[in-house]
N, C-alpha and C positions, 0 to 999 in steps of 0.2 A: 617495427614496430609491431609487439603481437598484445593482445588484454594481459598475456603474463605482466605486463607492467604494471596491471593497475587491480591486484585481487581481491582489496577492500570493493569497488566500483563489480563487481565480478562479482562478489557474492551479496553485496547489496541487491543487486538488478535479480539475483538467483531465488533469491529471501523475498523480494516484493514481484515475482512472475506474472501474478496475476495483474497488473499495473501496463498497459498496455504503450500507453504512452512512452515509458521510465524504458521499456522493449526495443518498443522500435528508434527510441535513441543512443539505445545500447547500440546497436546494429546499426545504427551508421558512426557510432565512436569505433564498430571494432570494420567494418570497411572502410573508413578513409585510414585508422593503421593501420592496415593490409596495404592499401594502396598510396600507404608516405605523403596524405590530402592535410594540405592544412587546417579541411574544416573540421580534424581530430580535435581543436583546438576549442572552435565552437561547438560539440559534440560534447565533451570535457564539462566545458562547464552548464553544460544546457542537462545533464547527466544530474552535477548539484544543486541545482536548482528547483529538478522536479523532485529530488529526495525531500529537501526541506518541504515542500509542498504536502509530500505525502505523510512528512511527520507531523504536518499543522491540522493536516486532515485529520488525522487521529489521535493529536494532543490538544489540537486548542483549548479552550474555553469556551465556549459557546454567548456563559452570562462574566468574561472577565477577557474578549478577547489579543492577542497578540500577532492576530497576522492583519499584514502590511496595507493599509488603510486606499494607498493610492491607487489608482485605476492599474497604473502601469508601474508596478513597485522595480525596486533598484536591486542590483546582483545581489548586492553587501542586508539588504530592506529584508531580502528573504531567510539569507544565514540568518541574521542577528533576528529574526523571528520565531526561528526553529532553534535556536539555546536558549529564547524564551521559554518557549514552551516544551524545553526538556526540563528544564530546570538546572540550568547547568549554572545560572549566579548563586543558587543560591544554597552553592560548596565553598561555604567561606573556610579558603585555603586561599594564599598570597602565591604562591606558585603554579595551583591549578588555573587560578582565574590569568597567568600572564600565557600558561596555556593556550586558552579560549583566546583570551586579547589575541597575538599569533596565527589561531586558525582565522580570523576575524580579516587579519592583514593579508591572509596569506589571501581569503577570500576577494579582495580588494584588488591581488597581483594579477587574479586570475583573469576577475571581468576584465581588469585594463589592456593584458592580452588578446585576451579575443577582439576589445574593440579596435586595437589596434591592429591586430592578425588573423584575428575571423575572414571567414571570406564566404560560406556558408546562407548568415544574417544580415548580411548587406555588402555593397557593391563595393570594388576595392583598384583603382589604380593597373589597368588591363596590362600593362608592362610592369609589374612588379614584381620584382627575385619569390622564388616557392620560398618560404622558410629551410630553417636545418634540423637538423632532427632533432639538435638536440636544443630548438625552444621548444616542438613538441614534446617529449621524454619532460619540461618543466613545463608544456599545461598542463597534461595527463598524470605526473605523480605528484603534483596538487591537488586538483582536484578527487582523488586518488586518498589522498592524505586527508581530505575536509570529507567525503565520502564516508568513509573507516571510522571516523574522529565519530562519527555524527549517527551511522549507523549500527556501531556498540552503545553511544549511550543511550540510543531511542530501544535496542533488547531488552536495556536492564528499567527502562519507563515501566511506570505504574498505568497501566493504561485503563479507560474505560467501558466497560464489563458492559455495559447495555448499547452502545451506538458503535462499540470498536468492527475498523473490518479486518483484524485478521483471523484467520483462520481457527477453526477450533481445537485445529494438533497443537496451534502455539500456548494453551493453559490444560500443560497435560498434566500438571500438577497442583490444580486444583480445580481437575476432573477425578481427578482421584478423592481426594478429601468427600466430595459430591457423594458417588456413587458407596463410597463405606460409608455415609448414613443416610440416606435418602433411600426411600424406597416405593416401589411405582406399582402400582395397582389398575390392569385395565379390562376393562369389555366392549362390549358392540352395541352403540345405544338404536331405536327402535328406527330411526332415520339412517341407519352405517355408517354412522361414524363412530369413528374412534374417542371411546371416552376412558381417560386419565389421574388416576387422584394417587398424586406426585404428596408423599407422606414423610415432613421432616422430621430430627429428629425428636422433636416435643411432643409430631401427636398433631402438629398443627398439619393441614392439608389446604395444597394448591390445587382445584382441578382442572383440566385443562379437555377442547373436546376439539379434533382435529378433523378436518376433512381428508379425503381420500388422498384428494388431488393435491392437498399445502403437503398430506407428508412426504408423498413422493417429490412432490418439489423441491422443498427444504434437503431433503438427506440422499437419494440417490435419480439425478436429473437424466438417465440412463431410465431406470428403469421408470419415469415420469413419460417418456417419449412411447416408448412402450407400452405399456396402458394404456395412453391415447389413442395410440395407432389401432390400436387392439377393440377399441370403443367406435371405434371410424368403422360410420357401417353395422356397428351391431345391433339387434332387435329393442328398442323402448324397455323401461324398463317395468314390470306387470303393474304396482303404481297408475306409470304414470298413462298403463292403457285403457288399463281399467277406467281412471281416468274419464282420458278421451271419446271410449264406451257411452257413457252415462250425460255426456255431453249430449251426444245423438240423441 
């Protein structure tokens, strides 16, 4: 088996490519599939769980959290919490609710299969026979169906723009609206900081004041490192030199 069996998992892991634990688990799944190893069941189940937690990190409300309160939540609890965070239960359509319910049952079945047959998370009797490719396919296809269902629902969800970790590119449609109606006027103040007046459509102004380091760190990390390296060993600014001479 290869990752061609789980295109939904591959797409979700590509989308959240900046999530280290998800990427590590994805690599473990790929390796287990190539080796026809029973550990692919553990990895497939783990990917579903990690995806659920990513969704909760983005969508769970601090004022009304749905994240499981238990120290060690069950697999089904993570899935149910993700479904609630996505507000899929708010869609009042009987057929759709049955579909959501079936995905929850699929999650339970995948968890049971992993508990019975997974090798990576707990020890099993040493002389048990390896599982067949049919078991592997069942686990991976089930996990792929669940991840696809959750990921596509997430892509349609309304995110909290104040605290989201999504990249700038995710909100191109919103950026265009702002750029069409908001203007900027910038200058450098006496302390060398960039000051920007952001003029809103009805004349209100949002003043911003940004240090060179913060601007570079937020917008261009390579430029930040280059500026840092150039600054090491550079002579002190004139103002500092004058201050030191006055103290002497």
